[in-house]
C-alpha positions as CSV (number, residue, x, y, z in Angstrom):
1,M,78.0,124.2,24.7
2,A,81.3,123.1,25.6
3,R,83.7,120.8,23.3
4,V,83.8,116.7,24.6
5,E,85.9,114.8,23.4
6,I,85.5,110.9,24.0
7,Y,88.1,108.2,23.2
8,T,86.8,104.6,23.2
9,K,86.6,101.3,21.6
10,F,83.7,99.2,19.8
11,T,82.7,96.7,22.3
12,C,83.5,98.6,25.5
13,P,80.4,98.8,27.6
14,Y,81.8,101.5,29.6
15,C,82.5,103.7,26.7
16,F,78.4,103.1,26.1
17,R,78.0,103.8,29.4
18,A,79.5,106.9,29.2
19,K,78.0,108.0,26.2
20,R,74.5,107.3,27.2
21,L,74.9,110.2,30.0
22,L,76.5,112.2,27.8
23,D,73.4,111.4,25.4
24,D,70.5,112.1,28.0
25,K,72.3,115.5,28.9
26,G,72.1,116.6,25.1
27,A,75.8,117.1,24.6
28,S,77.2,116.5,21.7
29,Y,80.8,114.7,21.7
30,E,83.5,113.5,18.9
31,E,84.7,110.3,19.4
32,Y,87.7,108.9,18.7
33,E,87.5,105.2,18.0
34,I,91.3,104.1,19.2
35,T,91.2,100.8,17.1
36,Q,90.1,102.2,14.1
37,I,92.0,105.9,13.7
38,P,95.4,105.7,13.6
39,G,97.4,107.7,16.2
40,K,94.4,108.2,18.3
41,R,95.5,105.7,20.8
42,D,98.9,107.3,21.3
43,E,97.1,111.0,21.3
44,M,95.0,109.4,24.2
45,L,98.0,108.1,26.1
46,E,99.5,111.6,26.1
47,R,96.5,113.6,26.7
48,S,95.7,111.4,30.0
49,N,98.9,110.7,30.8
50,G,99.4,107.3,30.5
51,R,95.9,105.9,31.6
52,H,95.5,103.3,29.0
53,T,91.7,102.3,29.9
54,V,89.0,103.6,27.9
55,P,86.9,105.7,27.7
56,Q,88.9,109.0,28.1
57,I,86.7,111.7,28.4
58,F,88.0,115.6,27.8
59,I,85.5,118.6,28.6
60,D,86.8,121.6,26.7
61,G,90.3,119.9,27.2
62,R,90.3,119.1,30.6
63,H,90.8,115.5,31.9
64,I,87.7,114.1,33.2
65,G,88.7,110.5,33.2
66,G,86.6,107.2,32.8
67,S,83.2,106.5,32.9
68,D,83.1,106.0,36.7
69,D,84.7,109.4,37.1
70,L,82.3,111.2,34.7
71,Y,79.0,109.6,36.4
72,E,81.1,110.8,40.0
73,L,81.1,114.3,38.6
74,D,77.3,114.4,37.4
75,R,76.8,112.7,41.1
76,Q,78.6,115.5,42.5
77,G,76.6,118.2,40.0
78,G,80.1,119.2,38.4
79,L,79.2,117.5,35.3
80,D,76.1,120.1,34.2
81,P,78.5,123.3,34.9
82,L,81.0,121.9,32.6
83,L,78.8,121.3,29.7
84,Q,77.2,124.5,29.2
85,A,80.6,126.3,29.6
86,G,82.4,126.6,26.7
């Protein structure tokens, strides 16, 4: 199974939406709550080329983007193959 990482904030509805899709797919993921874990916000900004909104999602190190990007990838049929890789 692929390594999924998601940078979140506790009260973010888009974060909950993205995690729900990953949960529905049976994907496990590492969640980094950027307001609680020192340095994670800066790490997210660097890895996502300055994107500052949450969530920011990575699958096997590949930057997927945010919640809308994740859902669009799924709609196009590209999410399941990425989740199965790894």
